[in-house]
C-alpha positions as CSV (number, residue, x, y, z in Angstrom):
1,Q,20.4,15.6,9.6
2,A,20.1,17.6,12.7
3,L,16.4,16.8,13.0
4,L,17.1,13.1,13.0
5,S,17.8,11.0,16.1
6,A,20.5,8.4,16.0
7,D,17.9,5.6,15.5
8,E,16.2,7.3,12.5
9,A,16.8,7.3,8.8
10,L,15.0,9.6,6.3
11,V,14.4,8.0,2.9
12,M,13.2,10.3,0.1
13,I,12.1,8.7,-3.2
14,A,11.5,10.9,-6.3
15,P,10.3,9.1,-9.4
16,T,11.0,10.8,-12.7
17,R,10.5,9.9,-16.3
18,F,14.2,9.0,-16.6
19,G,14.5,6.9,-13.4
20,T,14.0,7.3,-9.7
21,L,16.2,9.2,-7.3
22,I,16.6,7.8,-3.8
23,W,18.2,9.5,-0.9
24,A,18.9,8.0,2.5
25,V,19.9,10.4,5.3
26,T,20.9,9.5,8.8
27,R,22.4,11.7,11.5
28,D,25.9,10.9,10.2
29,T,25.4,9.5,6.7
30,V,24.0,10.6,3.3
31,K,23.6,8.2,0.4
32,W,22.1,9.0,-3.0
33,V,21.3,6.4,-5.7
34,R,19.4,6.3,-9.0
35,A,17.1,3.4,-9.7
36,D,16.2,2.5,-13.3
37,L,12.5,2.4,-12.6
38,T,10.7,5.4,-14.2
39,G,7.8,7.2,-12.7
40,K,5.4,5.5,-15.2
41,E,6.7,2.1,-14.3
42,I,6.4,2.7,-10.6
43,N,2.8,4.0,-11.1
44,A,1.9,0.7,-12.9
45,K,3.6,-1.5,-10.2
46,V,2.0,0.4,-7.3
47,S,-1.4,0.1,-9.0
48,A,-0.9,-3.6,-9.5
49,L,0.3,-4.1,-5.9
50,R,-2.7,-2.1,-4.5
51,C,-5.0,-4.6,-6.2
52,G,-4.0,-7.1,-3.6
53,L,-4.9,-4.7,-0.8
54,D,-8.2,-3.2,-1.9
55,I,-11.3,-5.5,-1.5
56,A,-13.6,-2.7,-2.7
57,R,-11.9,-2.7,-6.1
58,W,-12.4,-6.5,-6.4
59,A,-16.0,-6.2,-5.3
60,E,-16.7,-3.6,-8.0
61,G,-15.3,-6.0,-10.7
62,A,-11.9,-4.4,-10.9
63,P,-10.9,-5.2,-14.5
64,D,-7.6,-3.4,-14.0
65,C,-6.9,-5.7,-11.1
66,L,-7.6,-8.8,-13.2
67,A,-5.4,-7.4,-15.9
68,H,-2.5,-7.1,-13.3
69,N,-3.2,-10.4,-11.6
70,N,-4.9,-13.4,-13.3
71,Q,-5.8,-14.9,-9.9
72,A,-9.1,-13.8,-8.3
73,P,-9.4,-13.6,-4.5
74,E,-9.6,-16.9,-2.6
75,R,-12.2,-17.0,0.1
76,D,-11.2,-14.0,2.3
77,L,-7.7,-13.5,0.8
78,L,-6.9,-11.0,-1.9
79,P,-4.2,-12.1,-4.4
80,F,-1.5,-9.9,-3.0
81,D,1.6,-10.1,-5.2
82,T,4.4,-10.8,-2.8
83,A,6.9,-11.1,-5.7
84,L,6.0,-7.6,-6.9
85,A,6.3,-6.3,-3.3
86,H,9.8,-7.8,-3.1
87,E,10.7,-6.3,-6.5
88,L,9.6,-2.8,-5.3
89,Y,11.5,-3.2,-2.1
90,R,14.7,-4.2,-4.0
91,A,14.3,-1.2,-6.4
92,L,13.3,1.5,-3.9
93,I,14.7,0.5,-0.5
94,G,17.4,-2.1,-1.3
95,P,19.9,0.3,-2.8
96,V,20.0,2.3,0.5
97,E,19.5,-0.6,2.9
98,D,23.1,-0.4,4.2
99,A,22.7,3.3,5.1
100,I,19.3,2.6,6.8
101,G,20.3,-0.3,8.9
102,N,17.8,-1.2,11.7
103,R,16.8,2.4,12.1
104,H,13.2,3.8,12.2
105,I,12.5,4.7,8.6
106,L,10.9,8.1,7.8
107,L,9.7,7.8,4.2
108,S,8.8,10.6,1.8
109,G,7.6,9.5,-1.7
110,A,6.0,11.3,-4.6
111,D,3.4,10.5,-7.2
112,A,2.0,6.9,-6.9
113,L,4.3,6.3,-3.9
114,T,2.0,8.4,-1.8
115,T,-0.6,5.7,-2.1
116,L,1.8,2.8,-1.3
117,P,1.8,1.5,2.3
118,F,5.6,0.8,2.4
119,H,4.9,-1.6,5.3
120,V,3.8,-4.3,2.9
121,L,7.0,-4.3,0.9
122,V,8.8,-7.7,1.2
123,T,12.4,-7.7,2.2
124,E,13.3,-11.3,1.3
125,P,12.3,-13.5,-1.7
126,P,8.8,-14.6,-0.9
127,P,7.7,-18.2,-0.3
128,Q,6.2,-20.0,-3.3
129,G,2.9,-21.8,-3.2
130,A,-0.2,-22.8,-5.2
131,T,-2.6,-20.9,-3.0
132,I,-2.6,-17.3,-1.7
133,A,-2.4,-18.5,1.9
134,E,0.7,-20.6,1.1
135,R,2.3,-17.5,-0.6
136,L,1.5,-15.2,2.4
137,K,2.8,-17.6,5.1
138,G,6.2,-16.6,6.4
139,V,6.5,-13.5,4.3
140,A,9.3,-11.1,5.4
141,W,7.3,-7.8,5.6
142,L,9.3,-4.6,5.9
143,G,6.8,-3.3,8.5
144,Q,7.5,-6.2,10.8
145,R,11.3,-5.8,10.5
146,Q,11.5,-2.2,11.5
147,P,9.2,0.8,12.3
148,L,8.2,3.1,9.4
149,T,6.6,6.5,9.3
150,T,5.3,8.0,6.1
151,L,5.8,11.7,5.8
152,A,3.7,14.0,3.6
153,S,6.9,15.8,2.6
154,V,10.4,16.3,3.9
155,A,9.4,19.8,5.0
156,S,6.7,18.2,7.2
157,L,9.4,16.6,9.4
158,K,10.9,20.0,10.3
159,S,7.4,21.4,11.0
160,Q,6.5,18.4,13.2
161,R,9.7,18.5,15.2
162,Q,9.5,22.2,15.8
163,R,5.9,22.0,17.1
164,L,5.9,18.6,18.8
165,G,9.5,18.0,19.8
166,D,11.6,15.0,18.9
167,R,9.3,12.2,20.0
168,A,5.8,11.6,21.2
169,P,5.9,10.1,24.7
170,K,4.0,6.9,23.5
171,P,3.7,5.1,20.2
172,F,0.6,5.8,18.1
173,V,-1.0,4.1,15.2
174,A,-4.1,5.3,13.3
175,F,-6.3,3.7,10.6
176,A,-8.5,5.9,8.5
177,N,-12.0,4.9,7.5
178,P,-11.6,1.1,7.8
179,L,-14.3,-1.2,6.6
180,L,-15.0,-3.3,9.7
181,V,-18.3,-5.0,8.9
182,G,-19.4,-7.7,6.5
183,D,-17.3,-9.9,4.2
184,L,-16.7,-7.1,1.7
185,G,-17.7,-4.1,3.8
186,T,-20.7,-3.6,1.6
187,D,-23.2,-3.5,4.5
188,R,-21.4,-0.6,6.1
189,R,-23.9,1.9,4.8
190,A,-26.4,0.7,7.4
191,F,-24.0,1.9,10.1
192,D,-23.2,5.2,8.4
193,R,-26.7,6.7,9.0
């Protein structure tokens, strides 16, 4: 708690085979809840959700993605499952939402949650529509509502704060290894030489 500023909330999510433990810690509050989703269920849901984020998996044929989502990509849009993103938000963040408030969320997850970009979770029931574009229009993304930082572990927060101080002087965002060329990024190899 002493490492957190007044506008920060630390959320730790630990899936187990019996359910998921969720802690929310702010400078003056601690809340603990147990969600019914097991680690195995979370792994399956995260894998399904990532199918709507990874164009390379679709380009490779992605039978597991078709198994999760009967709808193939439309033009340049992957079939991102906004309903599943909302379900995961309700299960993992919703129970501690009152403790978090509008604070900057520092997230630490385990297992498949380390591969989930929490920014794409959906905070409100998503719009309905026949096409992917209709379903994505007006979605209430968690990442647009409030800032999030994913931590490698809770211990990394202490390490970062001791070495770097409480805050960086300016905001920073980084994207690792993006595919920036071609429709599917398949022509990238020409640029890697």
